C-alpha positions in Angstrom: 5.7 -6.7 33.2 2.8 -5.5 31.2 -0.7 -6.0 32.7 -2.9 -4.8 29.8 -4.8 -8.0 29.8 -6.0 -9.4 26.5 -9.6 -10.9 26.4 -8.5 -14.4 26.9 -6.5 -13.3 29.9 -9.6 -12.1 31.9 -9.3 -14.8 34.6 -5.7 -13.6 35.3 -7.0 -10.1 35.6 -9.4 -11.2 38.3 -6.8 -13.0 40.3 -4.3 -10.1 40.1 -7.0 -7.6 41.4 -7.6 -9.8 44.4 -3.8 -10.0 45.0 -3.5 -6.2 44.8 -6.6 -5.7 47.1 -5.0 -7.9 49.8 -1.5 -6.3 49.4 -3.2 -2.9 49.8 -5.3 -3.8 52.7 -4.8 -2.7 56.4 -3.9 -6.3 57.5 -1.6 -7.1 54.5 1.3 -8.2 56.9 -0.9 -10.6 58.9 0.1 -14.4 58.6 -3.5 -15.2 57.3 -3.4 -12.6 54.6 0.1 -13.5 53.5 -1.0 -17.2 53.3 -4.0 -16.1 51.1 -1.8 -14.0 48.8 0.6 -17.0 48.4 -2.4 -19.3 47.4 -3.6 -16.7 44.9 -0.2 -16.3 43.4 0.1 -20.1 43.0 -3.4 -20.1 41.3 -2.3 -17.2 39.2 0.6 -19.2 37.9 -1.3 -22.3 37.3 -3.9 -20.4 35.4 -1.4 -18.6 33.4 0.2 -21.7 32.3 -3.1 -23.4 31.4 -4.2 -20.4 29.2 -0.9 -20.2 27.3 -0.8 -24.0 26.7 -4.2 -23.9 24.9 -3.9 -20.7 22.8 -6.3 -20.6 19.9 -4.7 -19.0 16.7 -6.9 -16.0 17.2 -5.3 -15.4 20.6 -1.8 -15.5 19.1 -3.1 -12.9 16.7 -4.0 -10.6 19.8 -0.5 -11.2 21.4 1.2 -10.3 18.1 -0.7 -7.1 18.1 -0.4 -6.2 21.7 0.3 -2.4 22.0 3.2 -2.9 24.4 5.0 -5.5 22.2 8.5 -4.3 21.4 8.9 -2.8 17.8 11.7 -2.7 15.4 13.1 0.5 16.8 13.0 -0.9 20.3 15.2 -3.8 19.2 17.6 -1.7 17.3 18.1 0.4 20.4 18.6 -2.5 22.7 20.4 -5.2 20.8 22.9 -3.3 18.6 25.4 -0.5 18.7 26.4 2.3 16.5 23.1 2.5 14.5 23.3 4.9 11.6 19.9 5.5 10.0 19.8 6.0 6.2 16.9 7.8 4.7 15.1 8.1 1.2 14.5 6.1 -1.9 16.2 8.7 -4.1 13.0 8.8 -6.3 10.2 10.3 -4.3 10.8 10.8 -0.5 11.7 9.0 2.8 9.1 6.6 4.3 9.1 6.6 8.1 7.2 3.2 8.1 10.4 1.6 6.9 13.6 2.2 8.9 17.1 1.1 8.1 20.7 1.6 8.4 24.1 0.4 9.5 24.4 -1.4 12.8 26.7 -3.5 14.9 25.4 -6.5 16.8 27.9 -8.5 18.6 30.8 -9.2 16.3 28.8 -8.5 13.1 28.4 -5.3 11.2 25.2 -5.4 9.4 22.6 -3.6 7.3 19.3 -3.7 9.4 15.9 -2.9 7.8 12.4 -3.1 9.3 8.9 -1.7 9.5 8.2 0.4 12.5 4.6 0.9 13.7 5.3 3.7 16.2 4.4 3.8 20.0 2.1 6.7 20.7 -0.6 8.1 18.5 1.6 10.9 17.0 4.3 8.4 16.0 1.8 5.9 14.7 0.5 8.4 12.4 4.1 9.5 11.4 5.0 5.9 10.9 1.7 5.1 9.1 1.2 2.2 11.6 4.0 0.3 10.0 2.3 0.1 6.6 5.0 1.2 4.0 4.4 3.0 0.8 6.3 2.2 -2.4 9.1 4.6 -1.4 9.6 2.4 1.7 10.2 -0.6 -0.3 12.3 1.2 -2.7 14.4 2.6 0.2 14.8 -1.0 1.5 16.2 -2.5 -1.7 18.4 0.6 -2.1 20.1 -0.1 1.3 20.2 -3.9 0.6 22.2 -3.1 -2.5 24.6 -0.8 -0.5 25.1 -3.9 1.9 25.8 -6.1 -1.2 28.4 -3.6 -2.3 30.2 -3.6 0.9 29.8 -7.3 1.6 27.7 -6.6 4.7 25.0 -9.2 5.9 21.4 -8.0 5.8 19.0 -8.4 8.8 15.3 -7.6 8.2 12.7 -7.1 10.9 9.1 -7.8 9.7 6.2 -6.2 11.5 3.4 -5.0 9.5 -0.3 -5.8 8.8 0.6 -5.0 5.1 1.8 -2.5 2.6 -0.2 0.6 2.6 -3.2 0.1 0.1 -4.0 3.8 -0.4 -4.7 5.5 -3.8 -1.4 7.4 -3.7 0.6 4.2 -3.0 -1.0 2.5 -6.0 -0.5 5.4 -8.2 3.3 5.4 -7.4 3.5 1.6 -8.1 3.1 -0.4 -4.8 2.7 -3.7 -6.5 5.6 -3.0 -8.7 7.9 -1.9 -5.9 7.2 -5.1 -3.9 7.6 -7.4 -7.0 10.9 -5.7 -7.8 12.2 -6.4 -4.2 11.1 -10.0 -4.4 13.2 -10.5 -7.6 16.2 -8.5 -6.4 16.5 -10.2 -3.1 16.9 -13.5 -4.8 19.9 -12.1 -6.4 21.7 -10.3 -3.6 25.2 -11.6 -3.2 25.4 -11.4 0.5 24.1 -13.2 3.5 20.5 -12.5 4.6 18.2 -13.2 7.5 14.7 -12.1 8.5 12.8 -12.3 11.7 9.0 -11.8 12.2 8.7 -9.7 15.3 4.9 -9.4 15.4 2.5 -9.3 12.4 4.0 -10.6 9.0 1.2 -9.5 6.7 0.9 -10.1 3.0 3.4 -8.9 0.3 4.1 -6.1 2.7 6.0 -8.5 4.8 7.5 -10.5 2.0 8.8 -7.3 0.2 11.7 -7.4 2.8 11.5 -11.1 3.7 13.1 -13.1 0.9 16.1 -14.3 2.9 18.5 -17.1 3.5 17.0 -17.8 7.0 13.5 -16.8 8.2 12.8 -17.0 12.0 9.6 -16.0 13.9 9.2 -15.0 17.4 6.9 -17.6 19.2 3.8 -15.5 19.3 4.2 -13.7 15.9 2.1 -14.4 12.9 2.9 -14.6 9.2 0.2 -14.8 6.5 -0.9 -13.7 3.0 -3.8 -11.8 4.6 -5.2 -10.8 8.0 -7.8 -12.8 9.7 -10.3 -9.9 9.4 -9.4 -9.4 5.7 -10.0 -13.2 5.0 -13.3 -13.2 6.7 -14.6 -10.1 4.9 -13.8 -11.8 1.6 -14.8 -15.3 2.3 -17.7 -14.9 4.7 -18.7 -11.3 4.1 -18.5 -11.0 7.8 -15.5 -9.7 9.7 -16.9 -11.2 13.0 -15.8 -14.5 11.6 -12.2 -13.6 12.0 -11.4 -16.2 14.6 -12.5 -19.0 11.9 -10.1 -17.4 9.4 -7.3 -17.1 11.9 -7.5 -21.0 12.4 -7.8 -21.8 8.7 -4.9 -19.5 7.7 -2.2 -21.5 9.5 -0.3 -18.4 10.4 1.3 -19.1 13.7 4.9 -20.0 14.1 4.3 -23.6 15.0 2.2 -24.0 11.8 4.9 -22.4 9.6 7.5 -24.4 11.1 5.6 -27.5 10.3 5.2 -26.5 6.7 9.1 -25.9 6.5 8.5 -22.2 5.6 10.4 -20.8 8.5 13.8 -22.1 9.8 13.2 -21.5 13.6 11.1 -20.2 16.4 12.5 -17.8 18.9 11.0 -18.5 22.3 9.3 -15.6 24.0 9.1 -14.9 27.8 5.8 -16.2 29.5 2.9 -14.2 28.3 4.7 -12.7 25.3 7.7 -10.3 24.5 5.9 -7.4 26.1 6.0 -9.1 29.6 9.8 -9.1 29.7 11.4 -7.0 27.0 14.9 -7.4 28.4 14.6 -11.2 28.0 13.5 -11.1 24.5 16.4 -8.6 23.6 18.9 -10.9 24.9 17.4 -13.9 23.3 17.1 -12.3 20.0 20.6 -10.9 19.9 22.0 -14.4 20.7 20.1 -15.9 17.7 21.2 -13.2 15.3 24.9 -13.6 16.3 24.8 -17.4 16.2 22.9 -17.6 12.9 25.2 -15.1 11.2 28.1 -17.0 12.5 26.8 -20.0 10.7 26.0 -18.2 7.5 29.5 -16.8 7.2 30.7 -20.3 7.1 28.7 -20.8 3.8 29.6 -19.8 0.3 27.5 -16.9 -0.9 26.9 -18.6 -4.2 25.6 -21.8 -2.4 23.3 -19.7 -0.2 21.9 -17.9 -3.3 20.9 -21.2 -4.9 19.4 -22.5 -1.6 17.4 -19.2 -1.2 15.9 -19.6 -4.7 15.1 -23.4 -4.2 13.6 -22.7 -0.8 11.1 -20.2 -2.1 10.4 -22.2 -5.3 9.4 -25.2 -3.0 6.9 -23.3 -1.0 3.4 -24.5 -1.8 4.6 -27.6 -3.7 3.0 -30.8 -2.6 2.4 -34.3 -3.9 -0.7 -36.6 -3.3 
């Protein structure tokens, strides 16, 4: 279990410190100390439940960004077998921020594609913090078309603050690469599913997210812009990100209510980072079950539903 407390978890930290102090004290085995520890553990559990029942949208953003949260490669290593990574966009170079290749999950042979943020500072720099360049999106669609050719289902893991906005990325056609992916994913003649693992930011997320089914982990976020970016544009003040987080309606419950996603995958208490083995097991079961369901549907029917699903997003009547 991870004990890197987030700001709103400060009361939990104080109780844990008291428990640790008692457990390390000279009279830790005395009946009185054991009784005190038991009371504190009960208090910790109640406090924990109360905090997570009343999370603000800005708190969910912090959980989605937790440094110990499992990333794409963690899931690939723990839920699948025989992963064979494929590289390069055949135009410019390989983009380590976007990973993909063949994998077997349960009975399903798939093409898996996802953004990878990297764990330590060296890997984060190598992965560009999960923000892909145009060559990353061109690699992604290349792999999707390989999957289509061999009638393999496609699974994408979304976890990025957004596509990389650097000058080089823009010079190499970042917007065009993402727009091309959006168009081509509608036309893929195979079954597709995407899962938002942590942050689903802007077109960088949507560039691999036009799929038959969309799921989010319970404490993930999915939005057109980050709360900080929104606050800097609307209020000229990044300190108002908490207001933006609420207004953006980017949590899994918000998006489920709007009909944008197809399901919420429950996380262990406190988030996926608190019990990775549990979320690996849960996610694997969801993937197997959902692809079993998709295999029973005609690809042509799924393609029509895929198009209609995205065309209806944002449509409303008064």
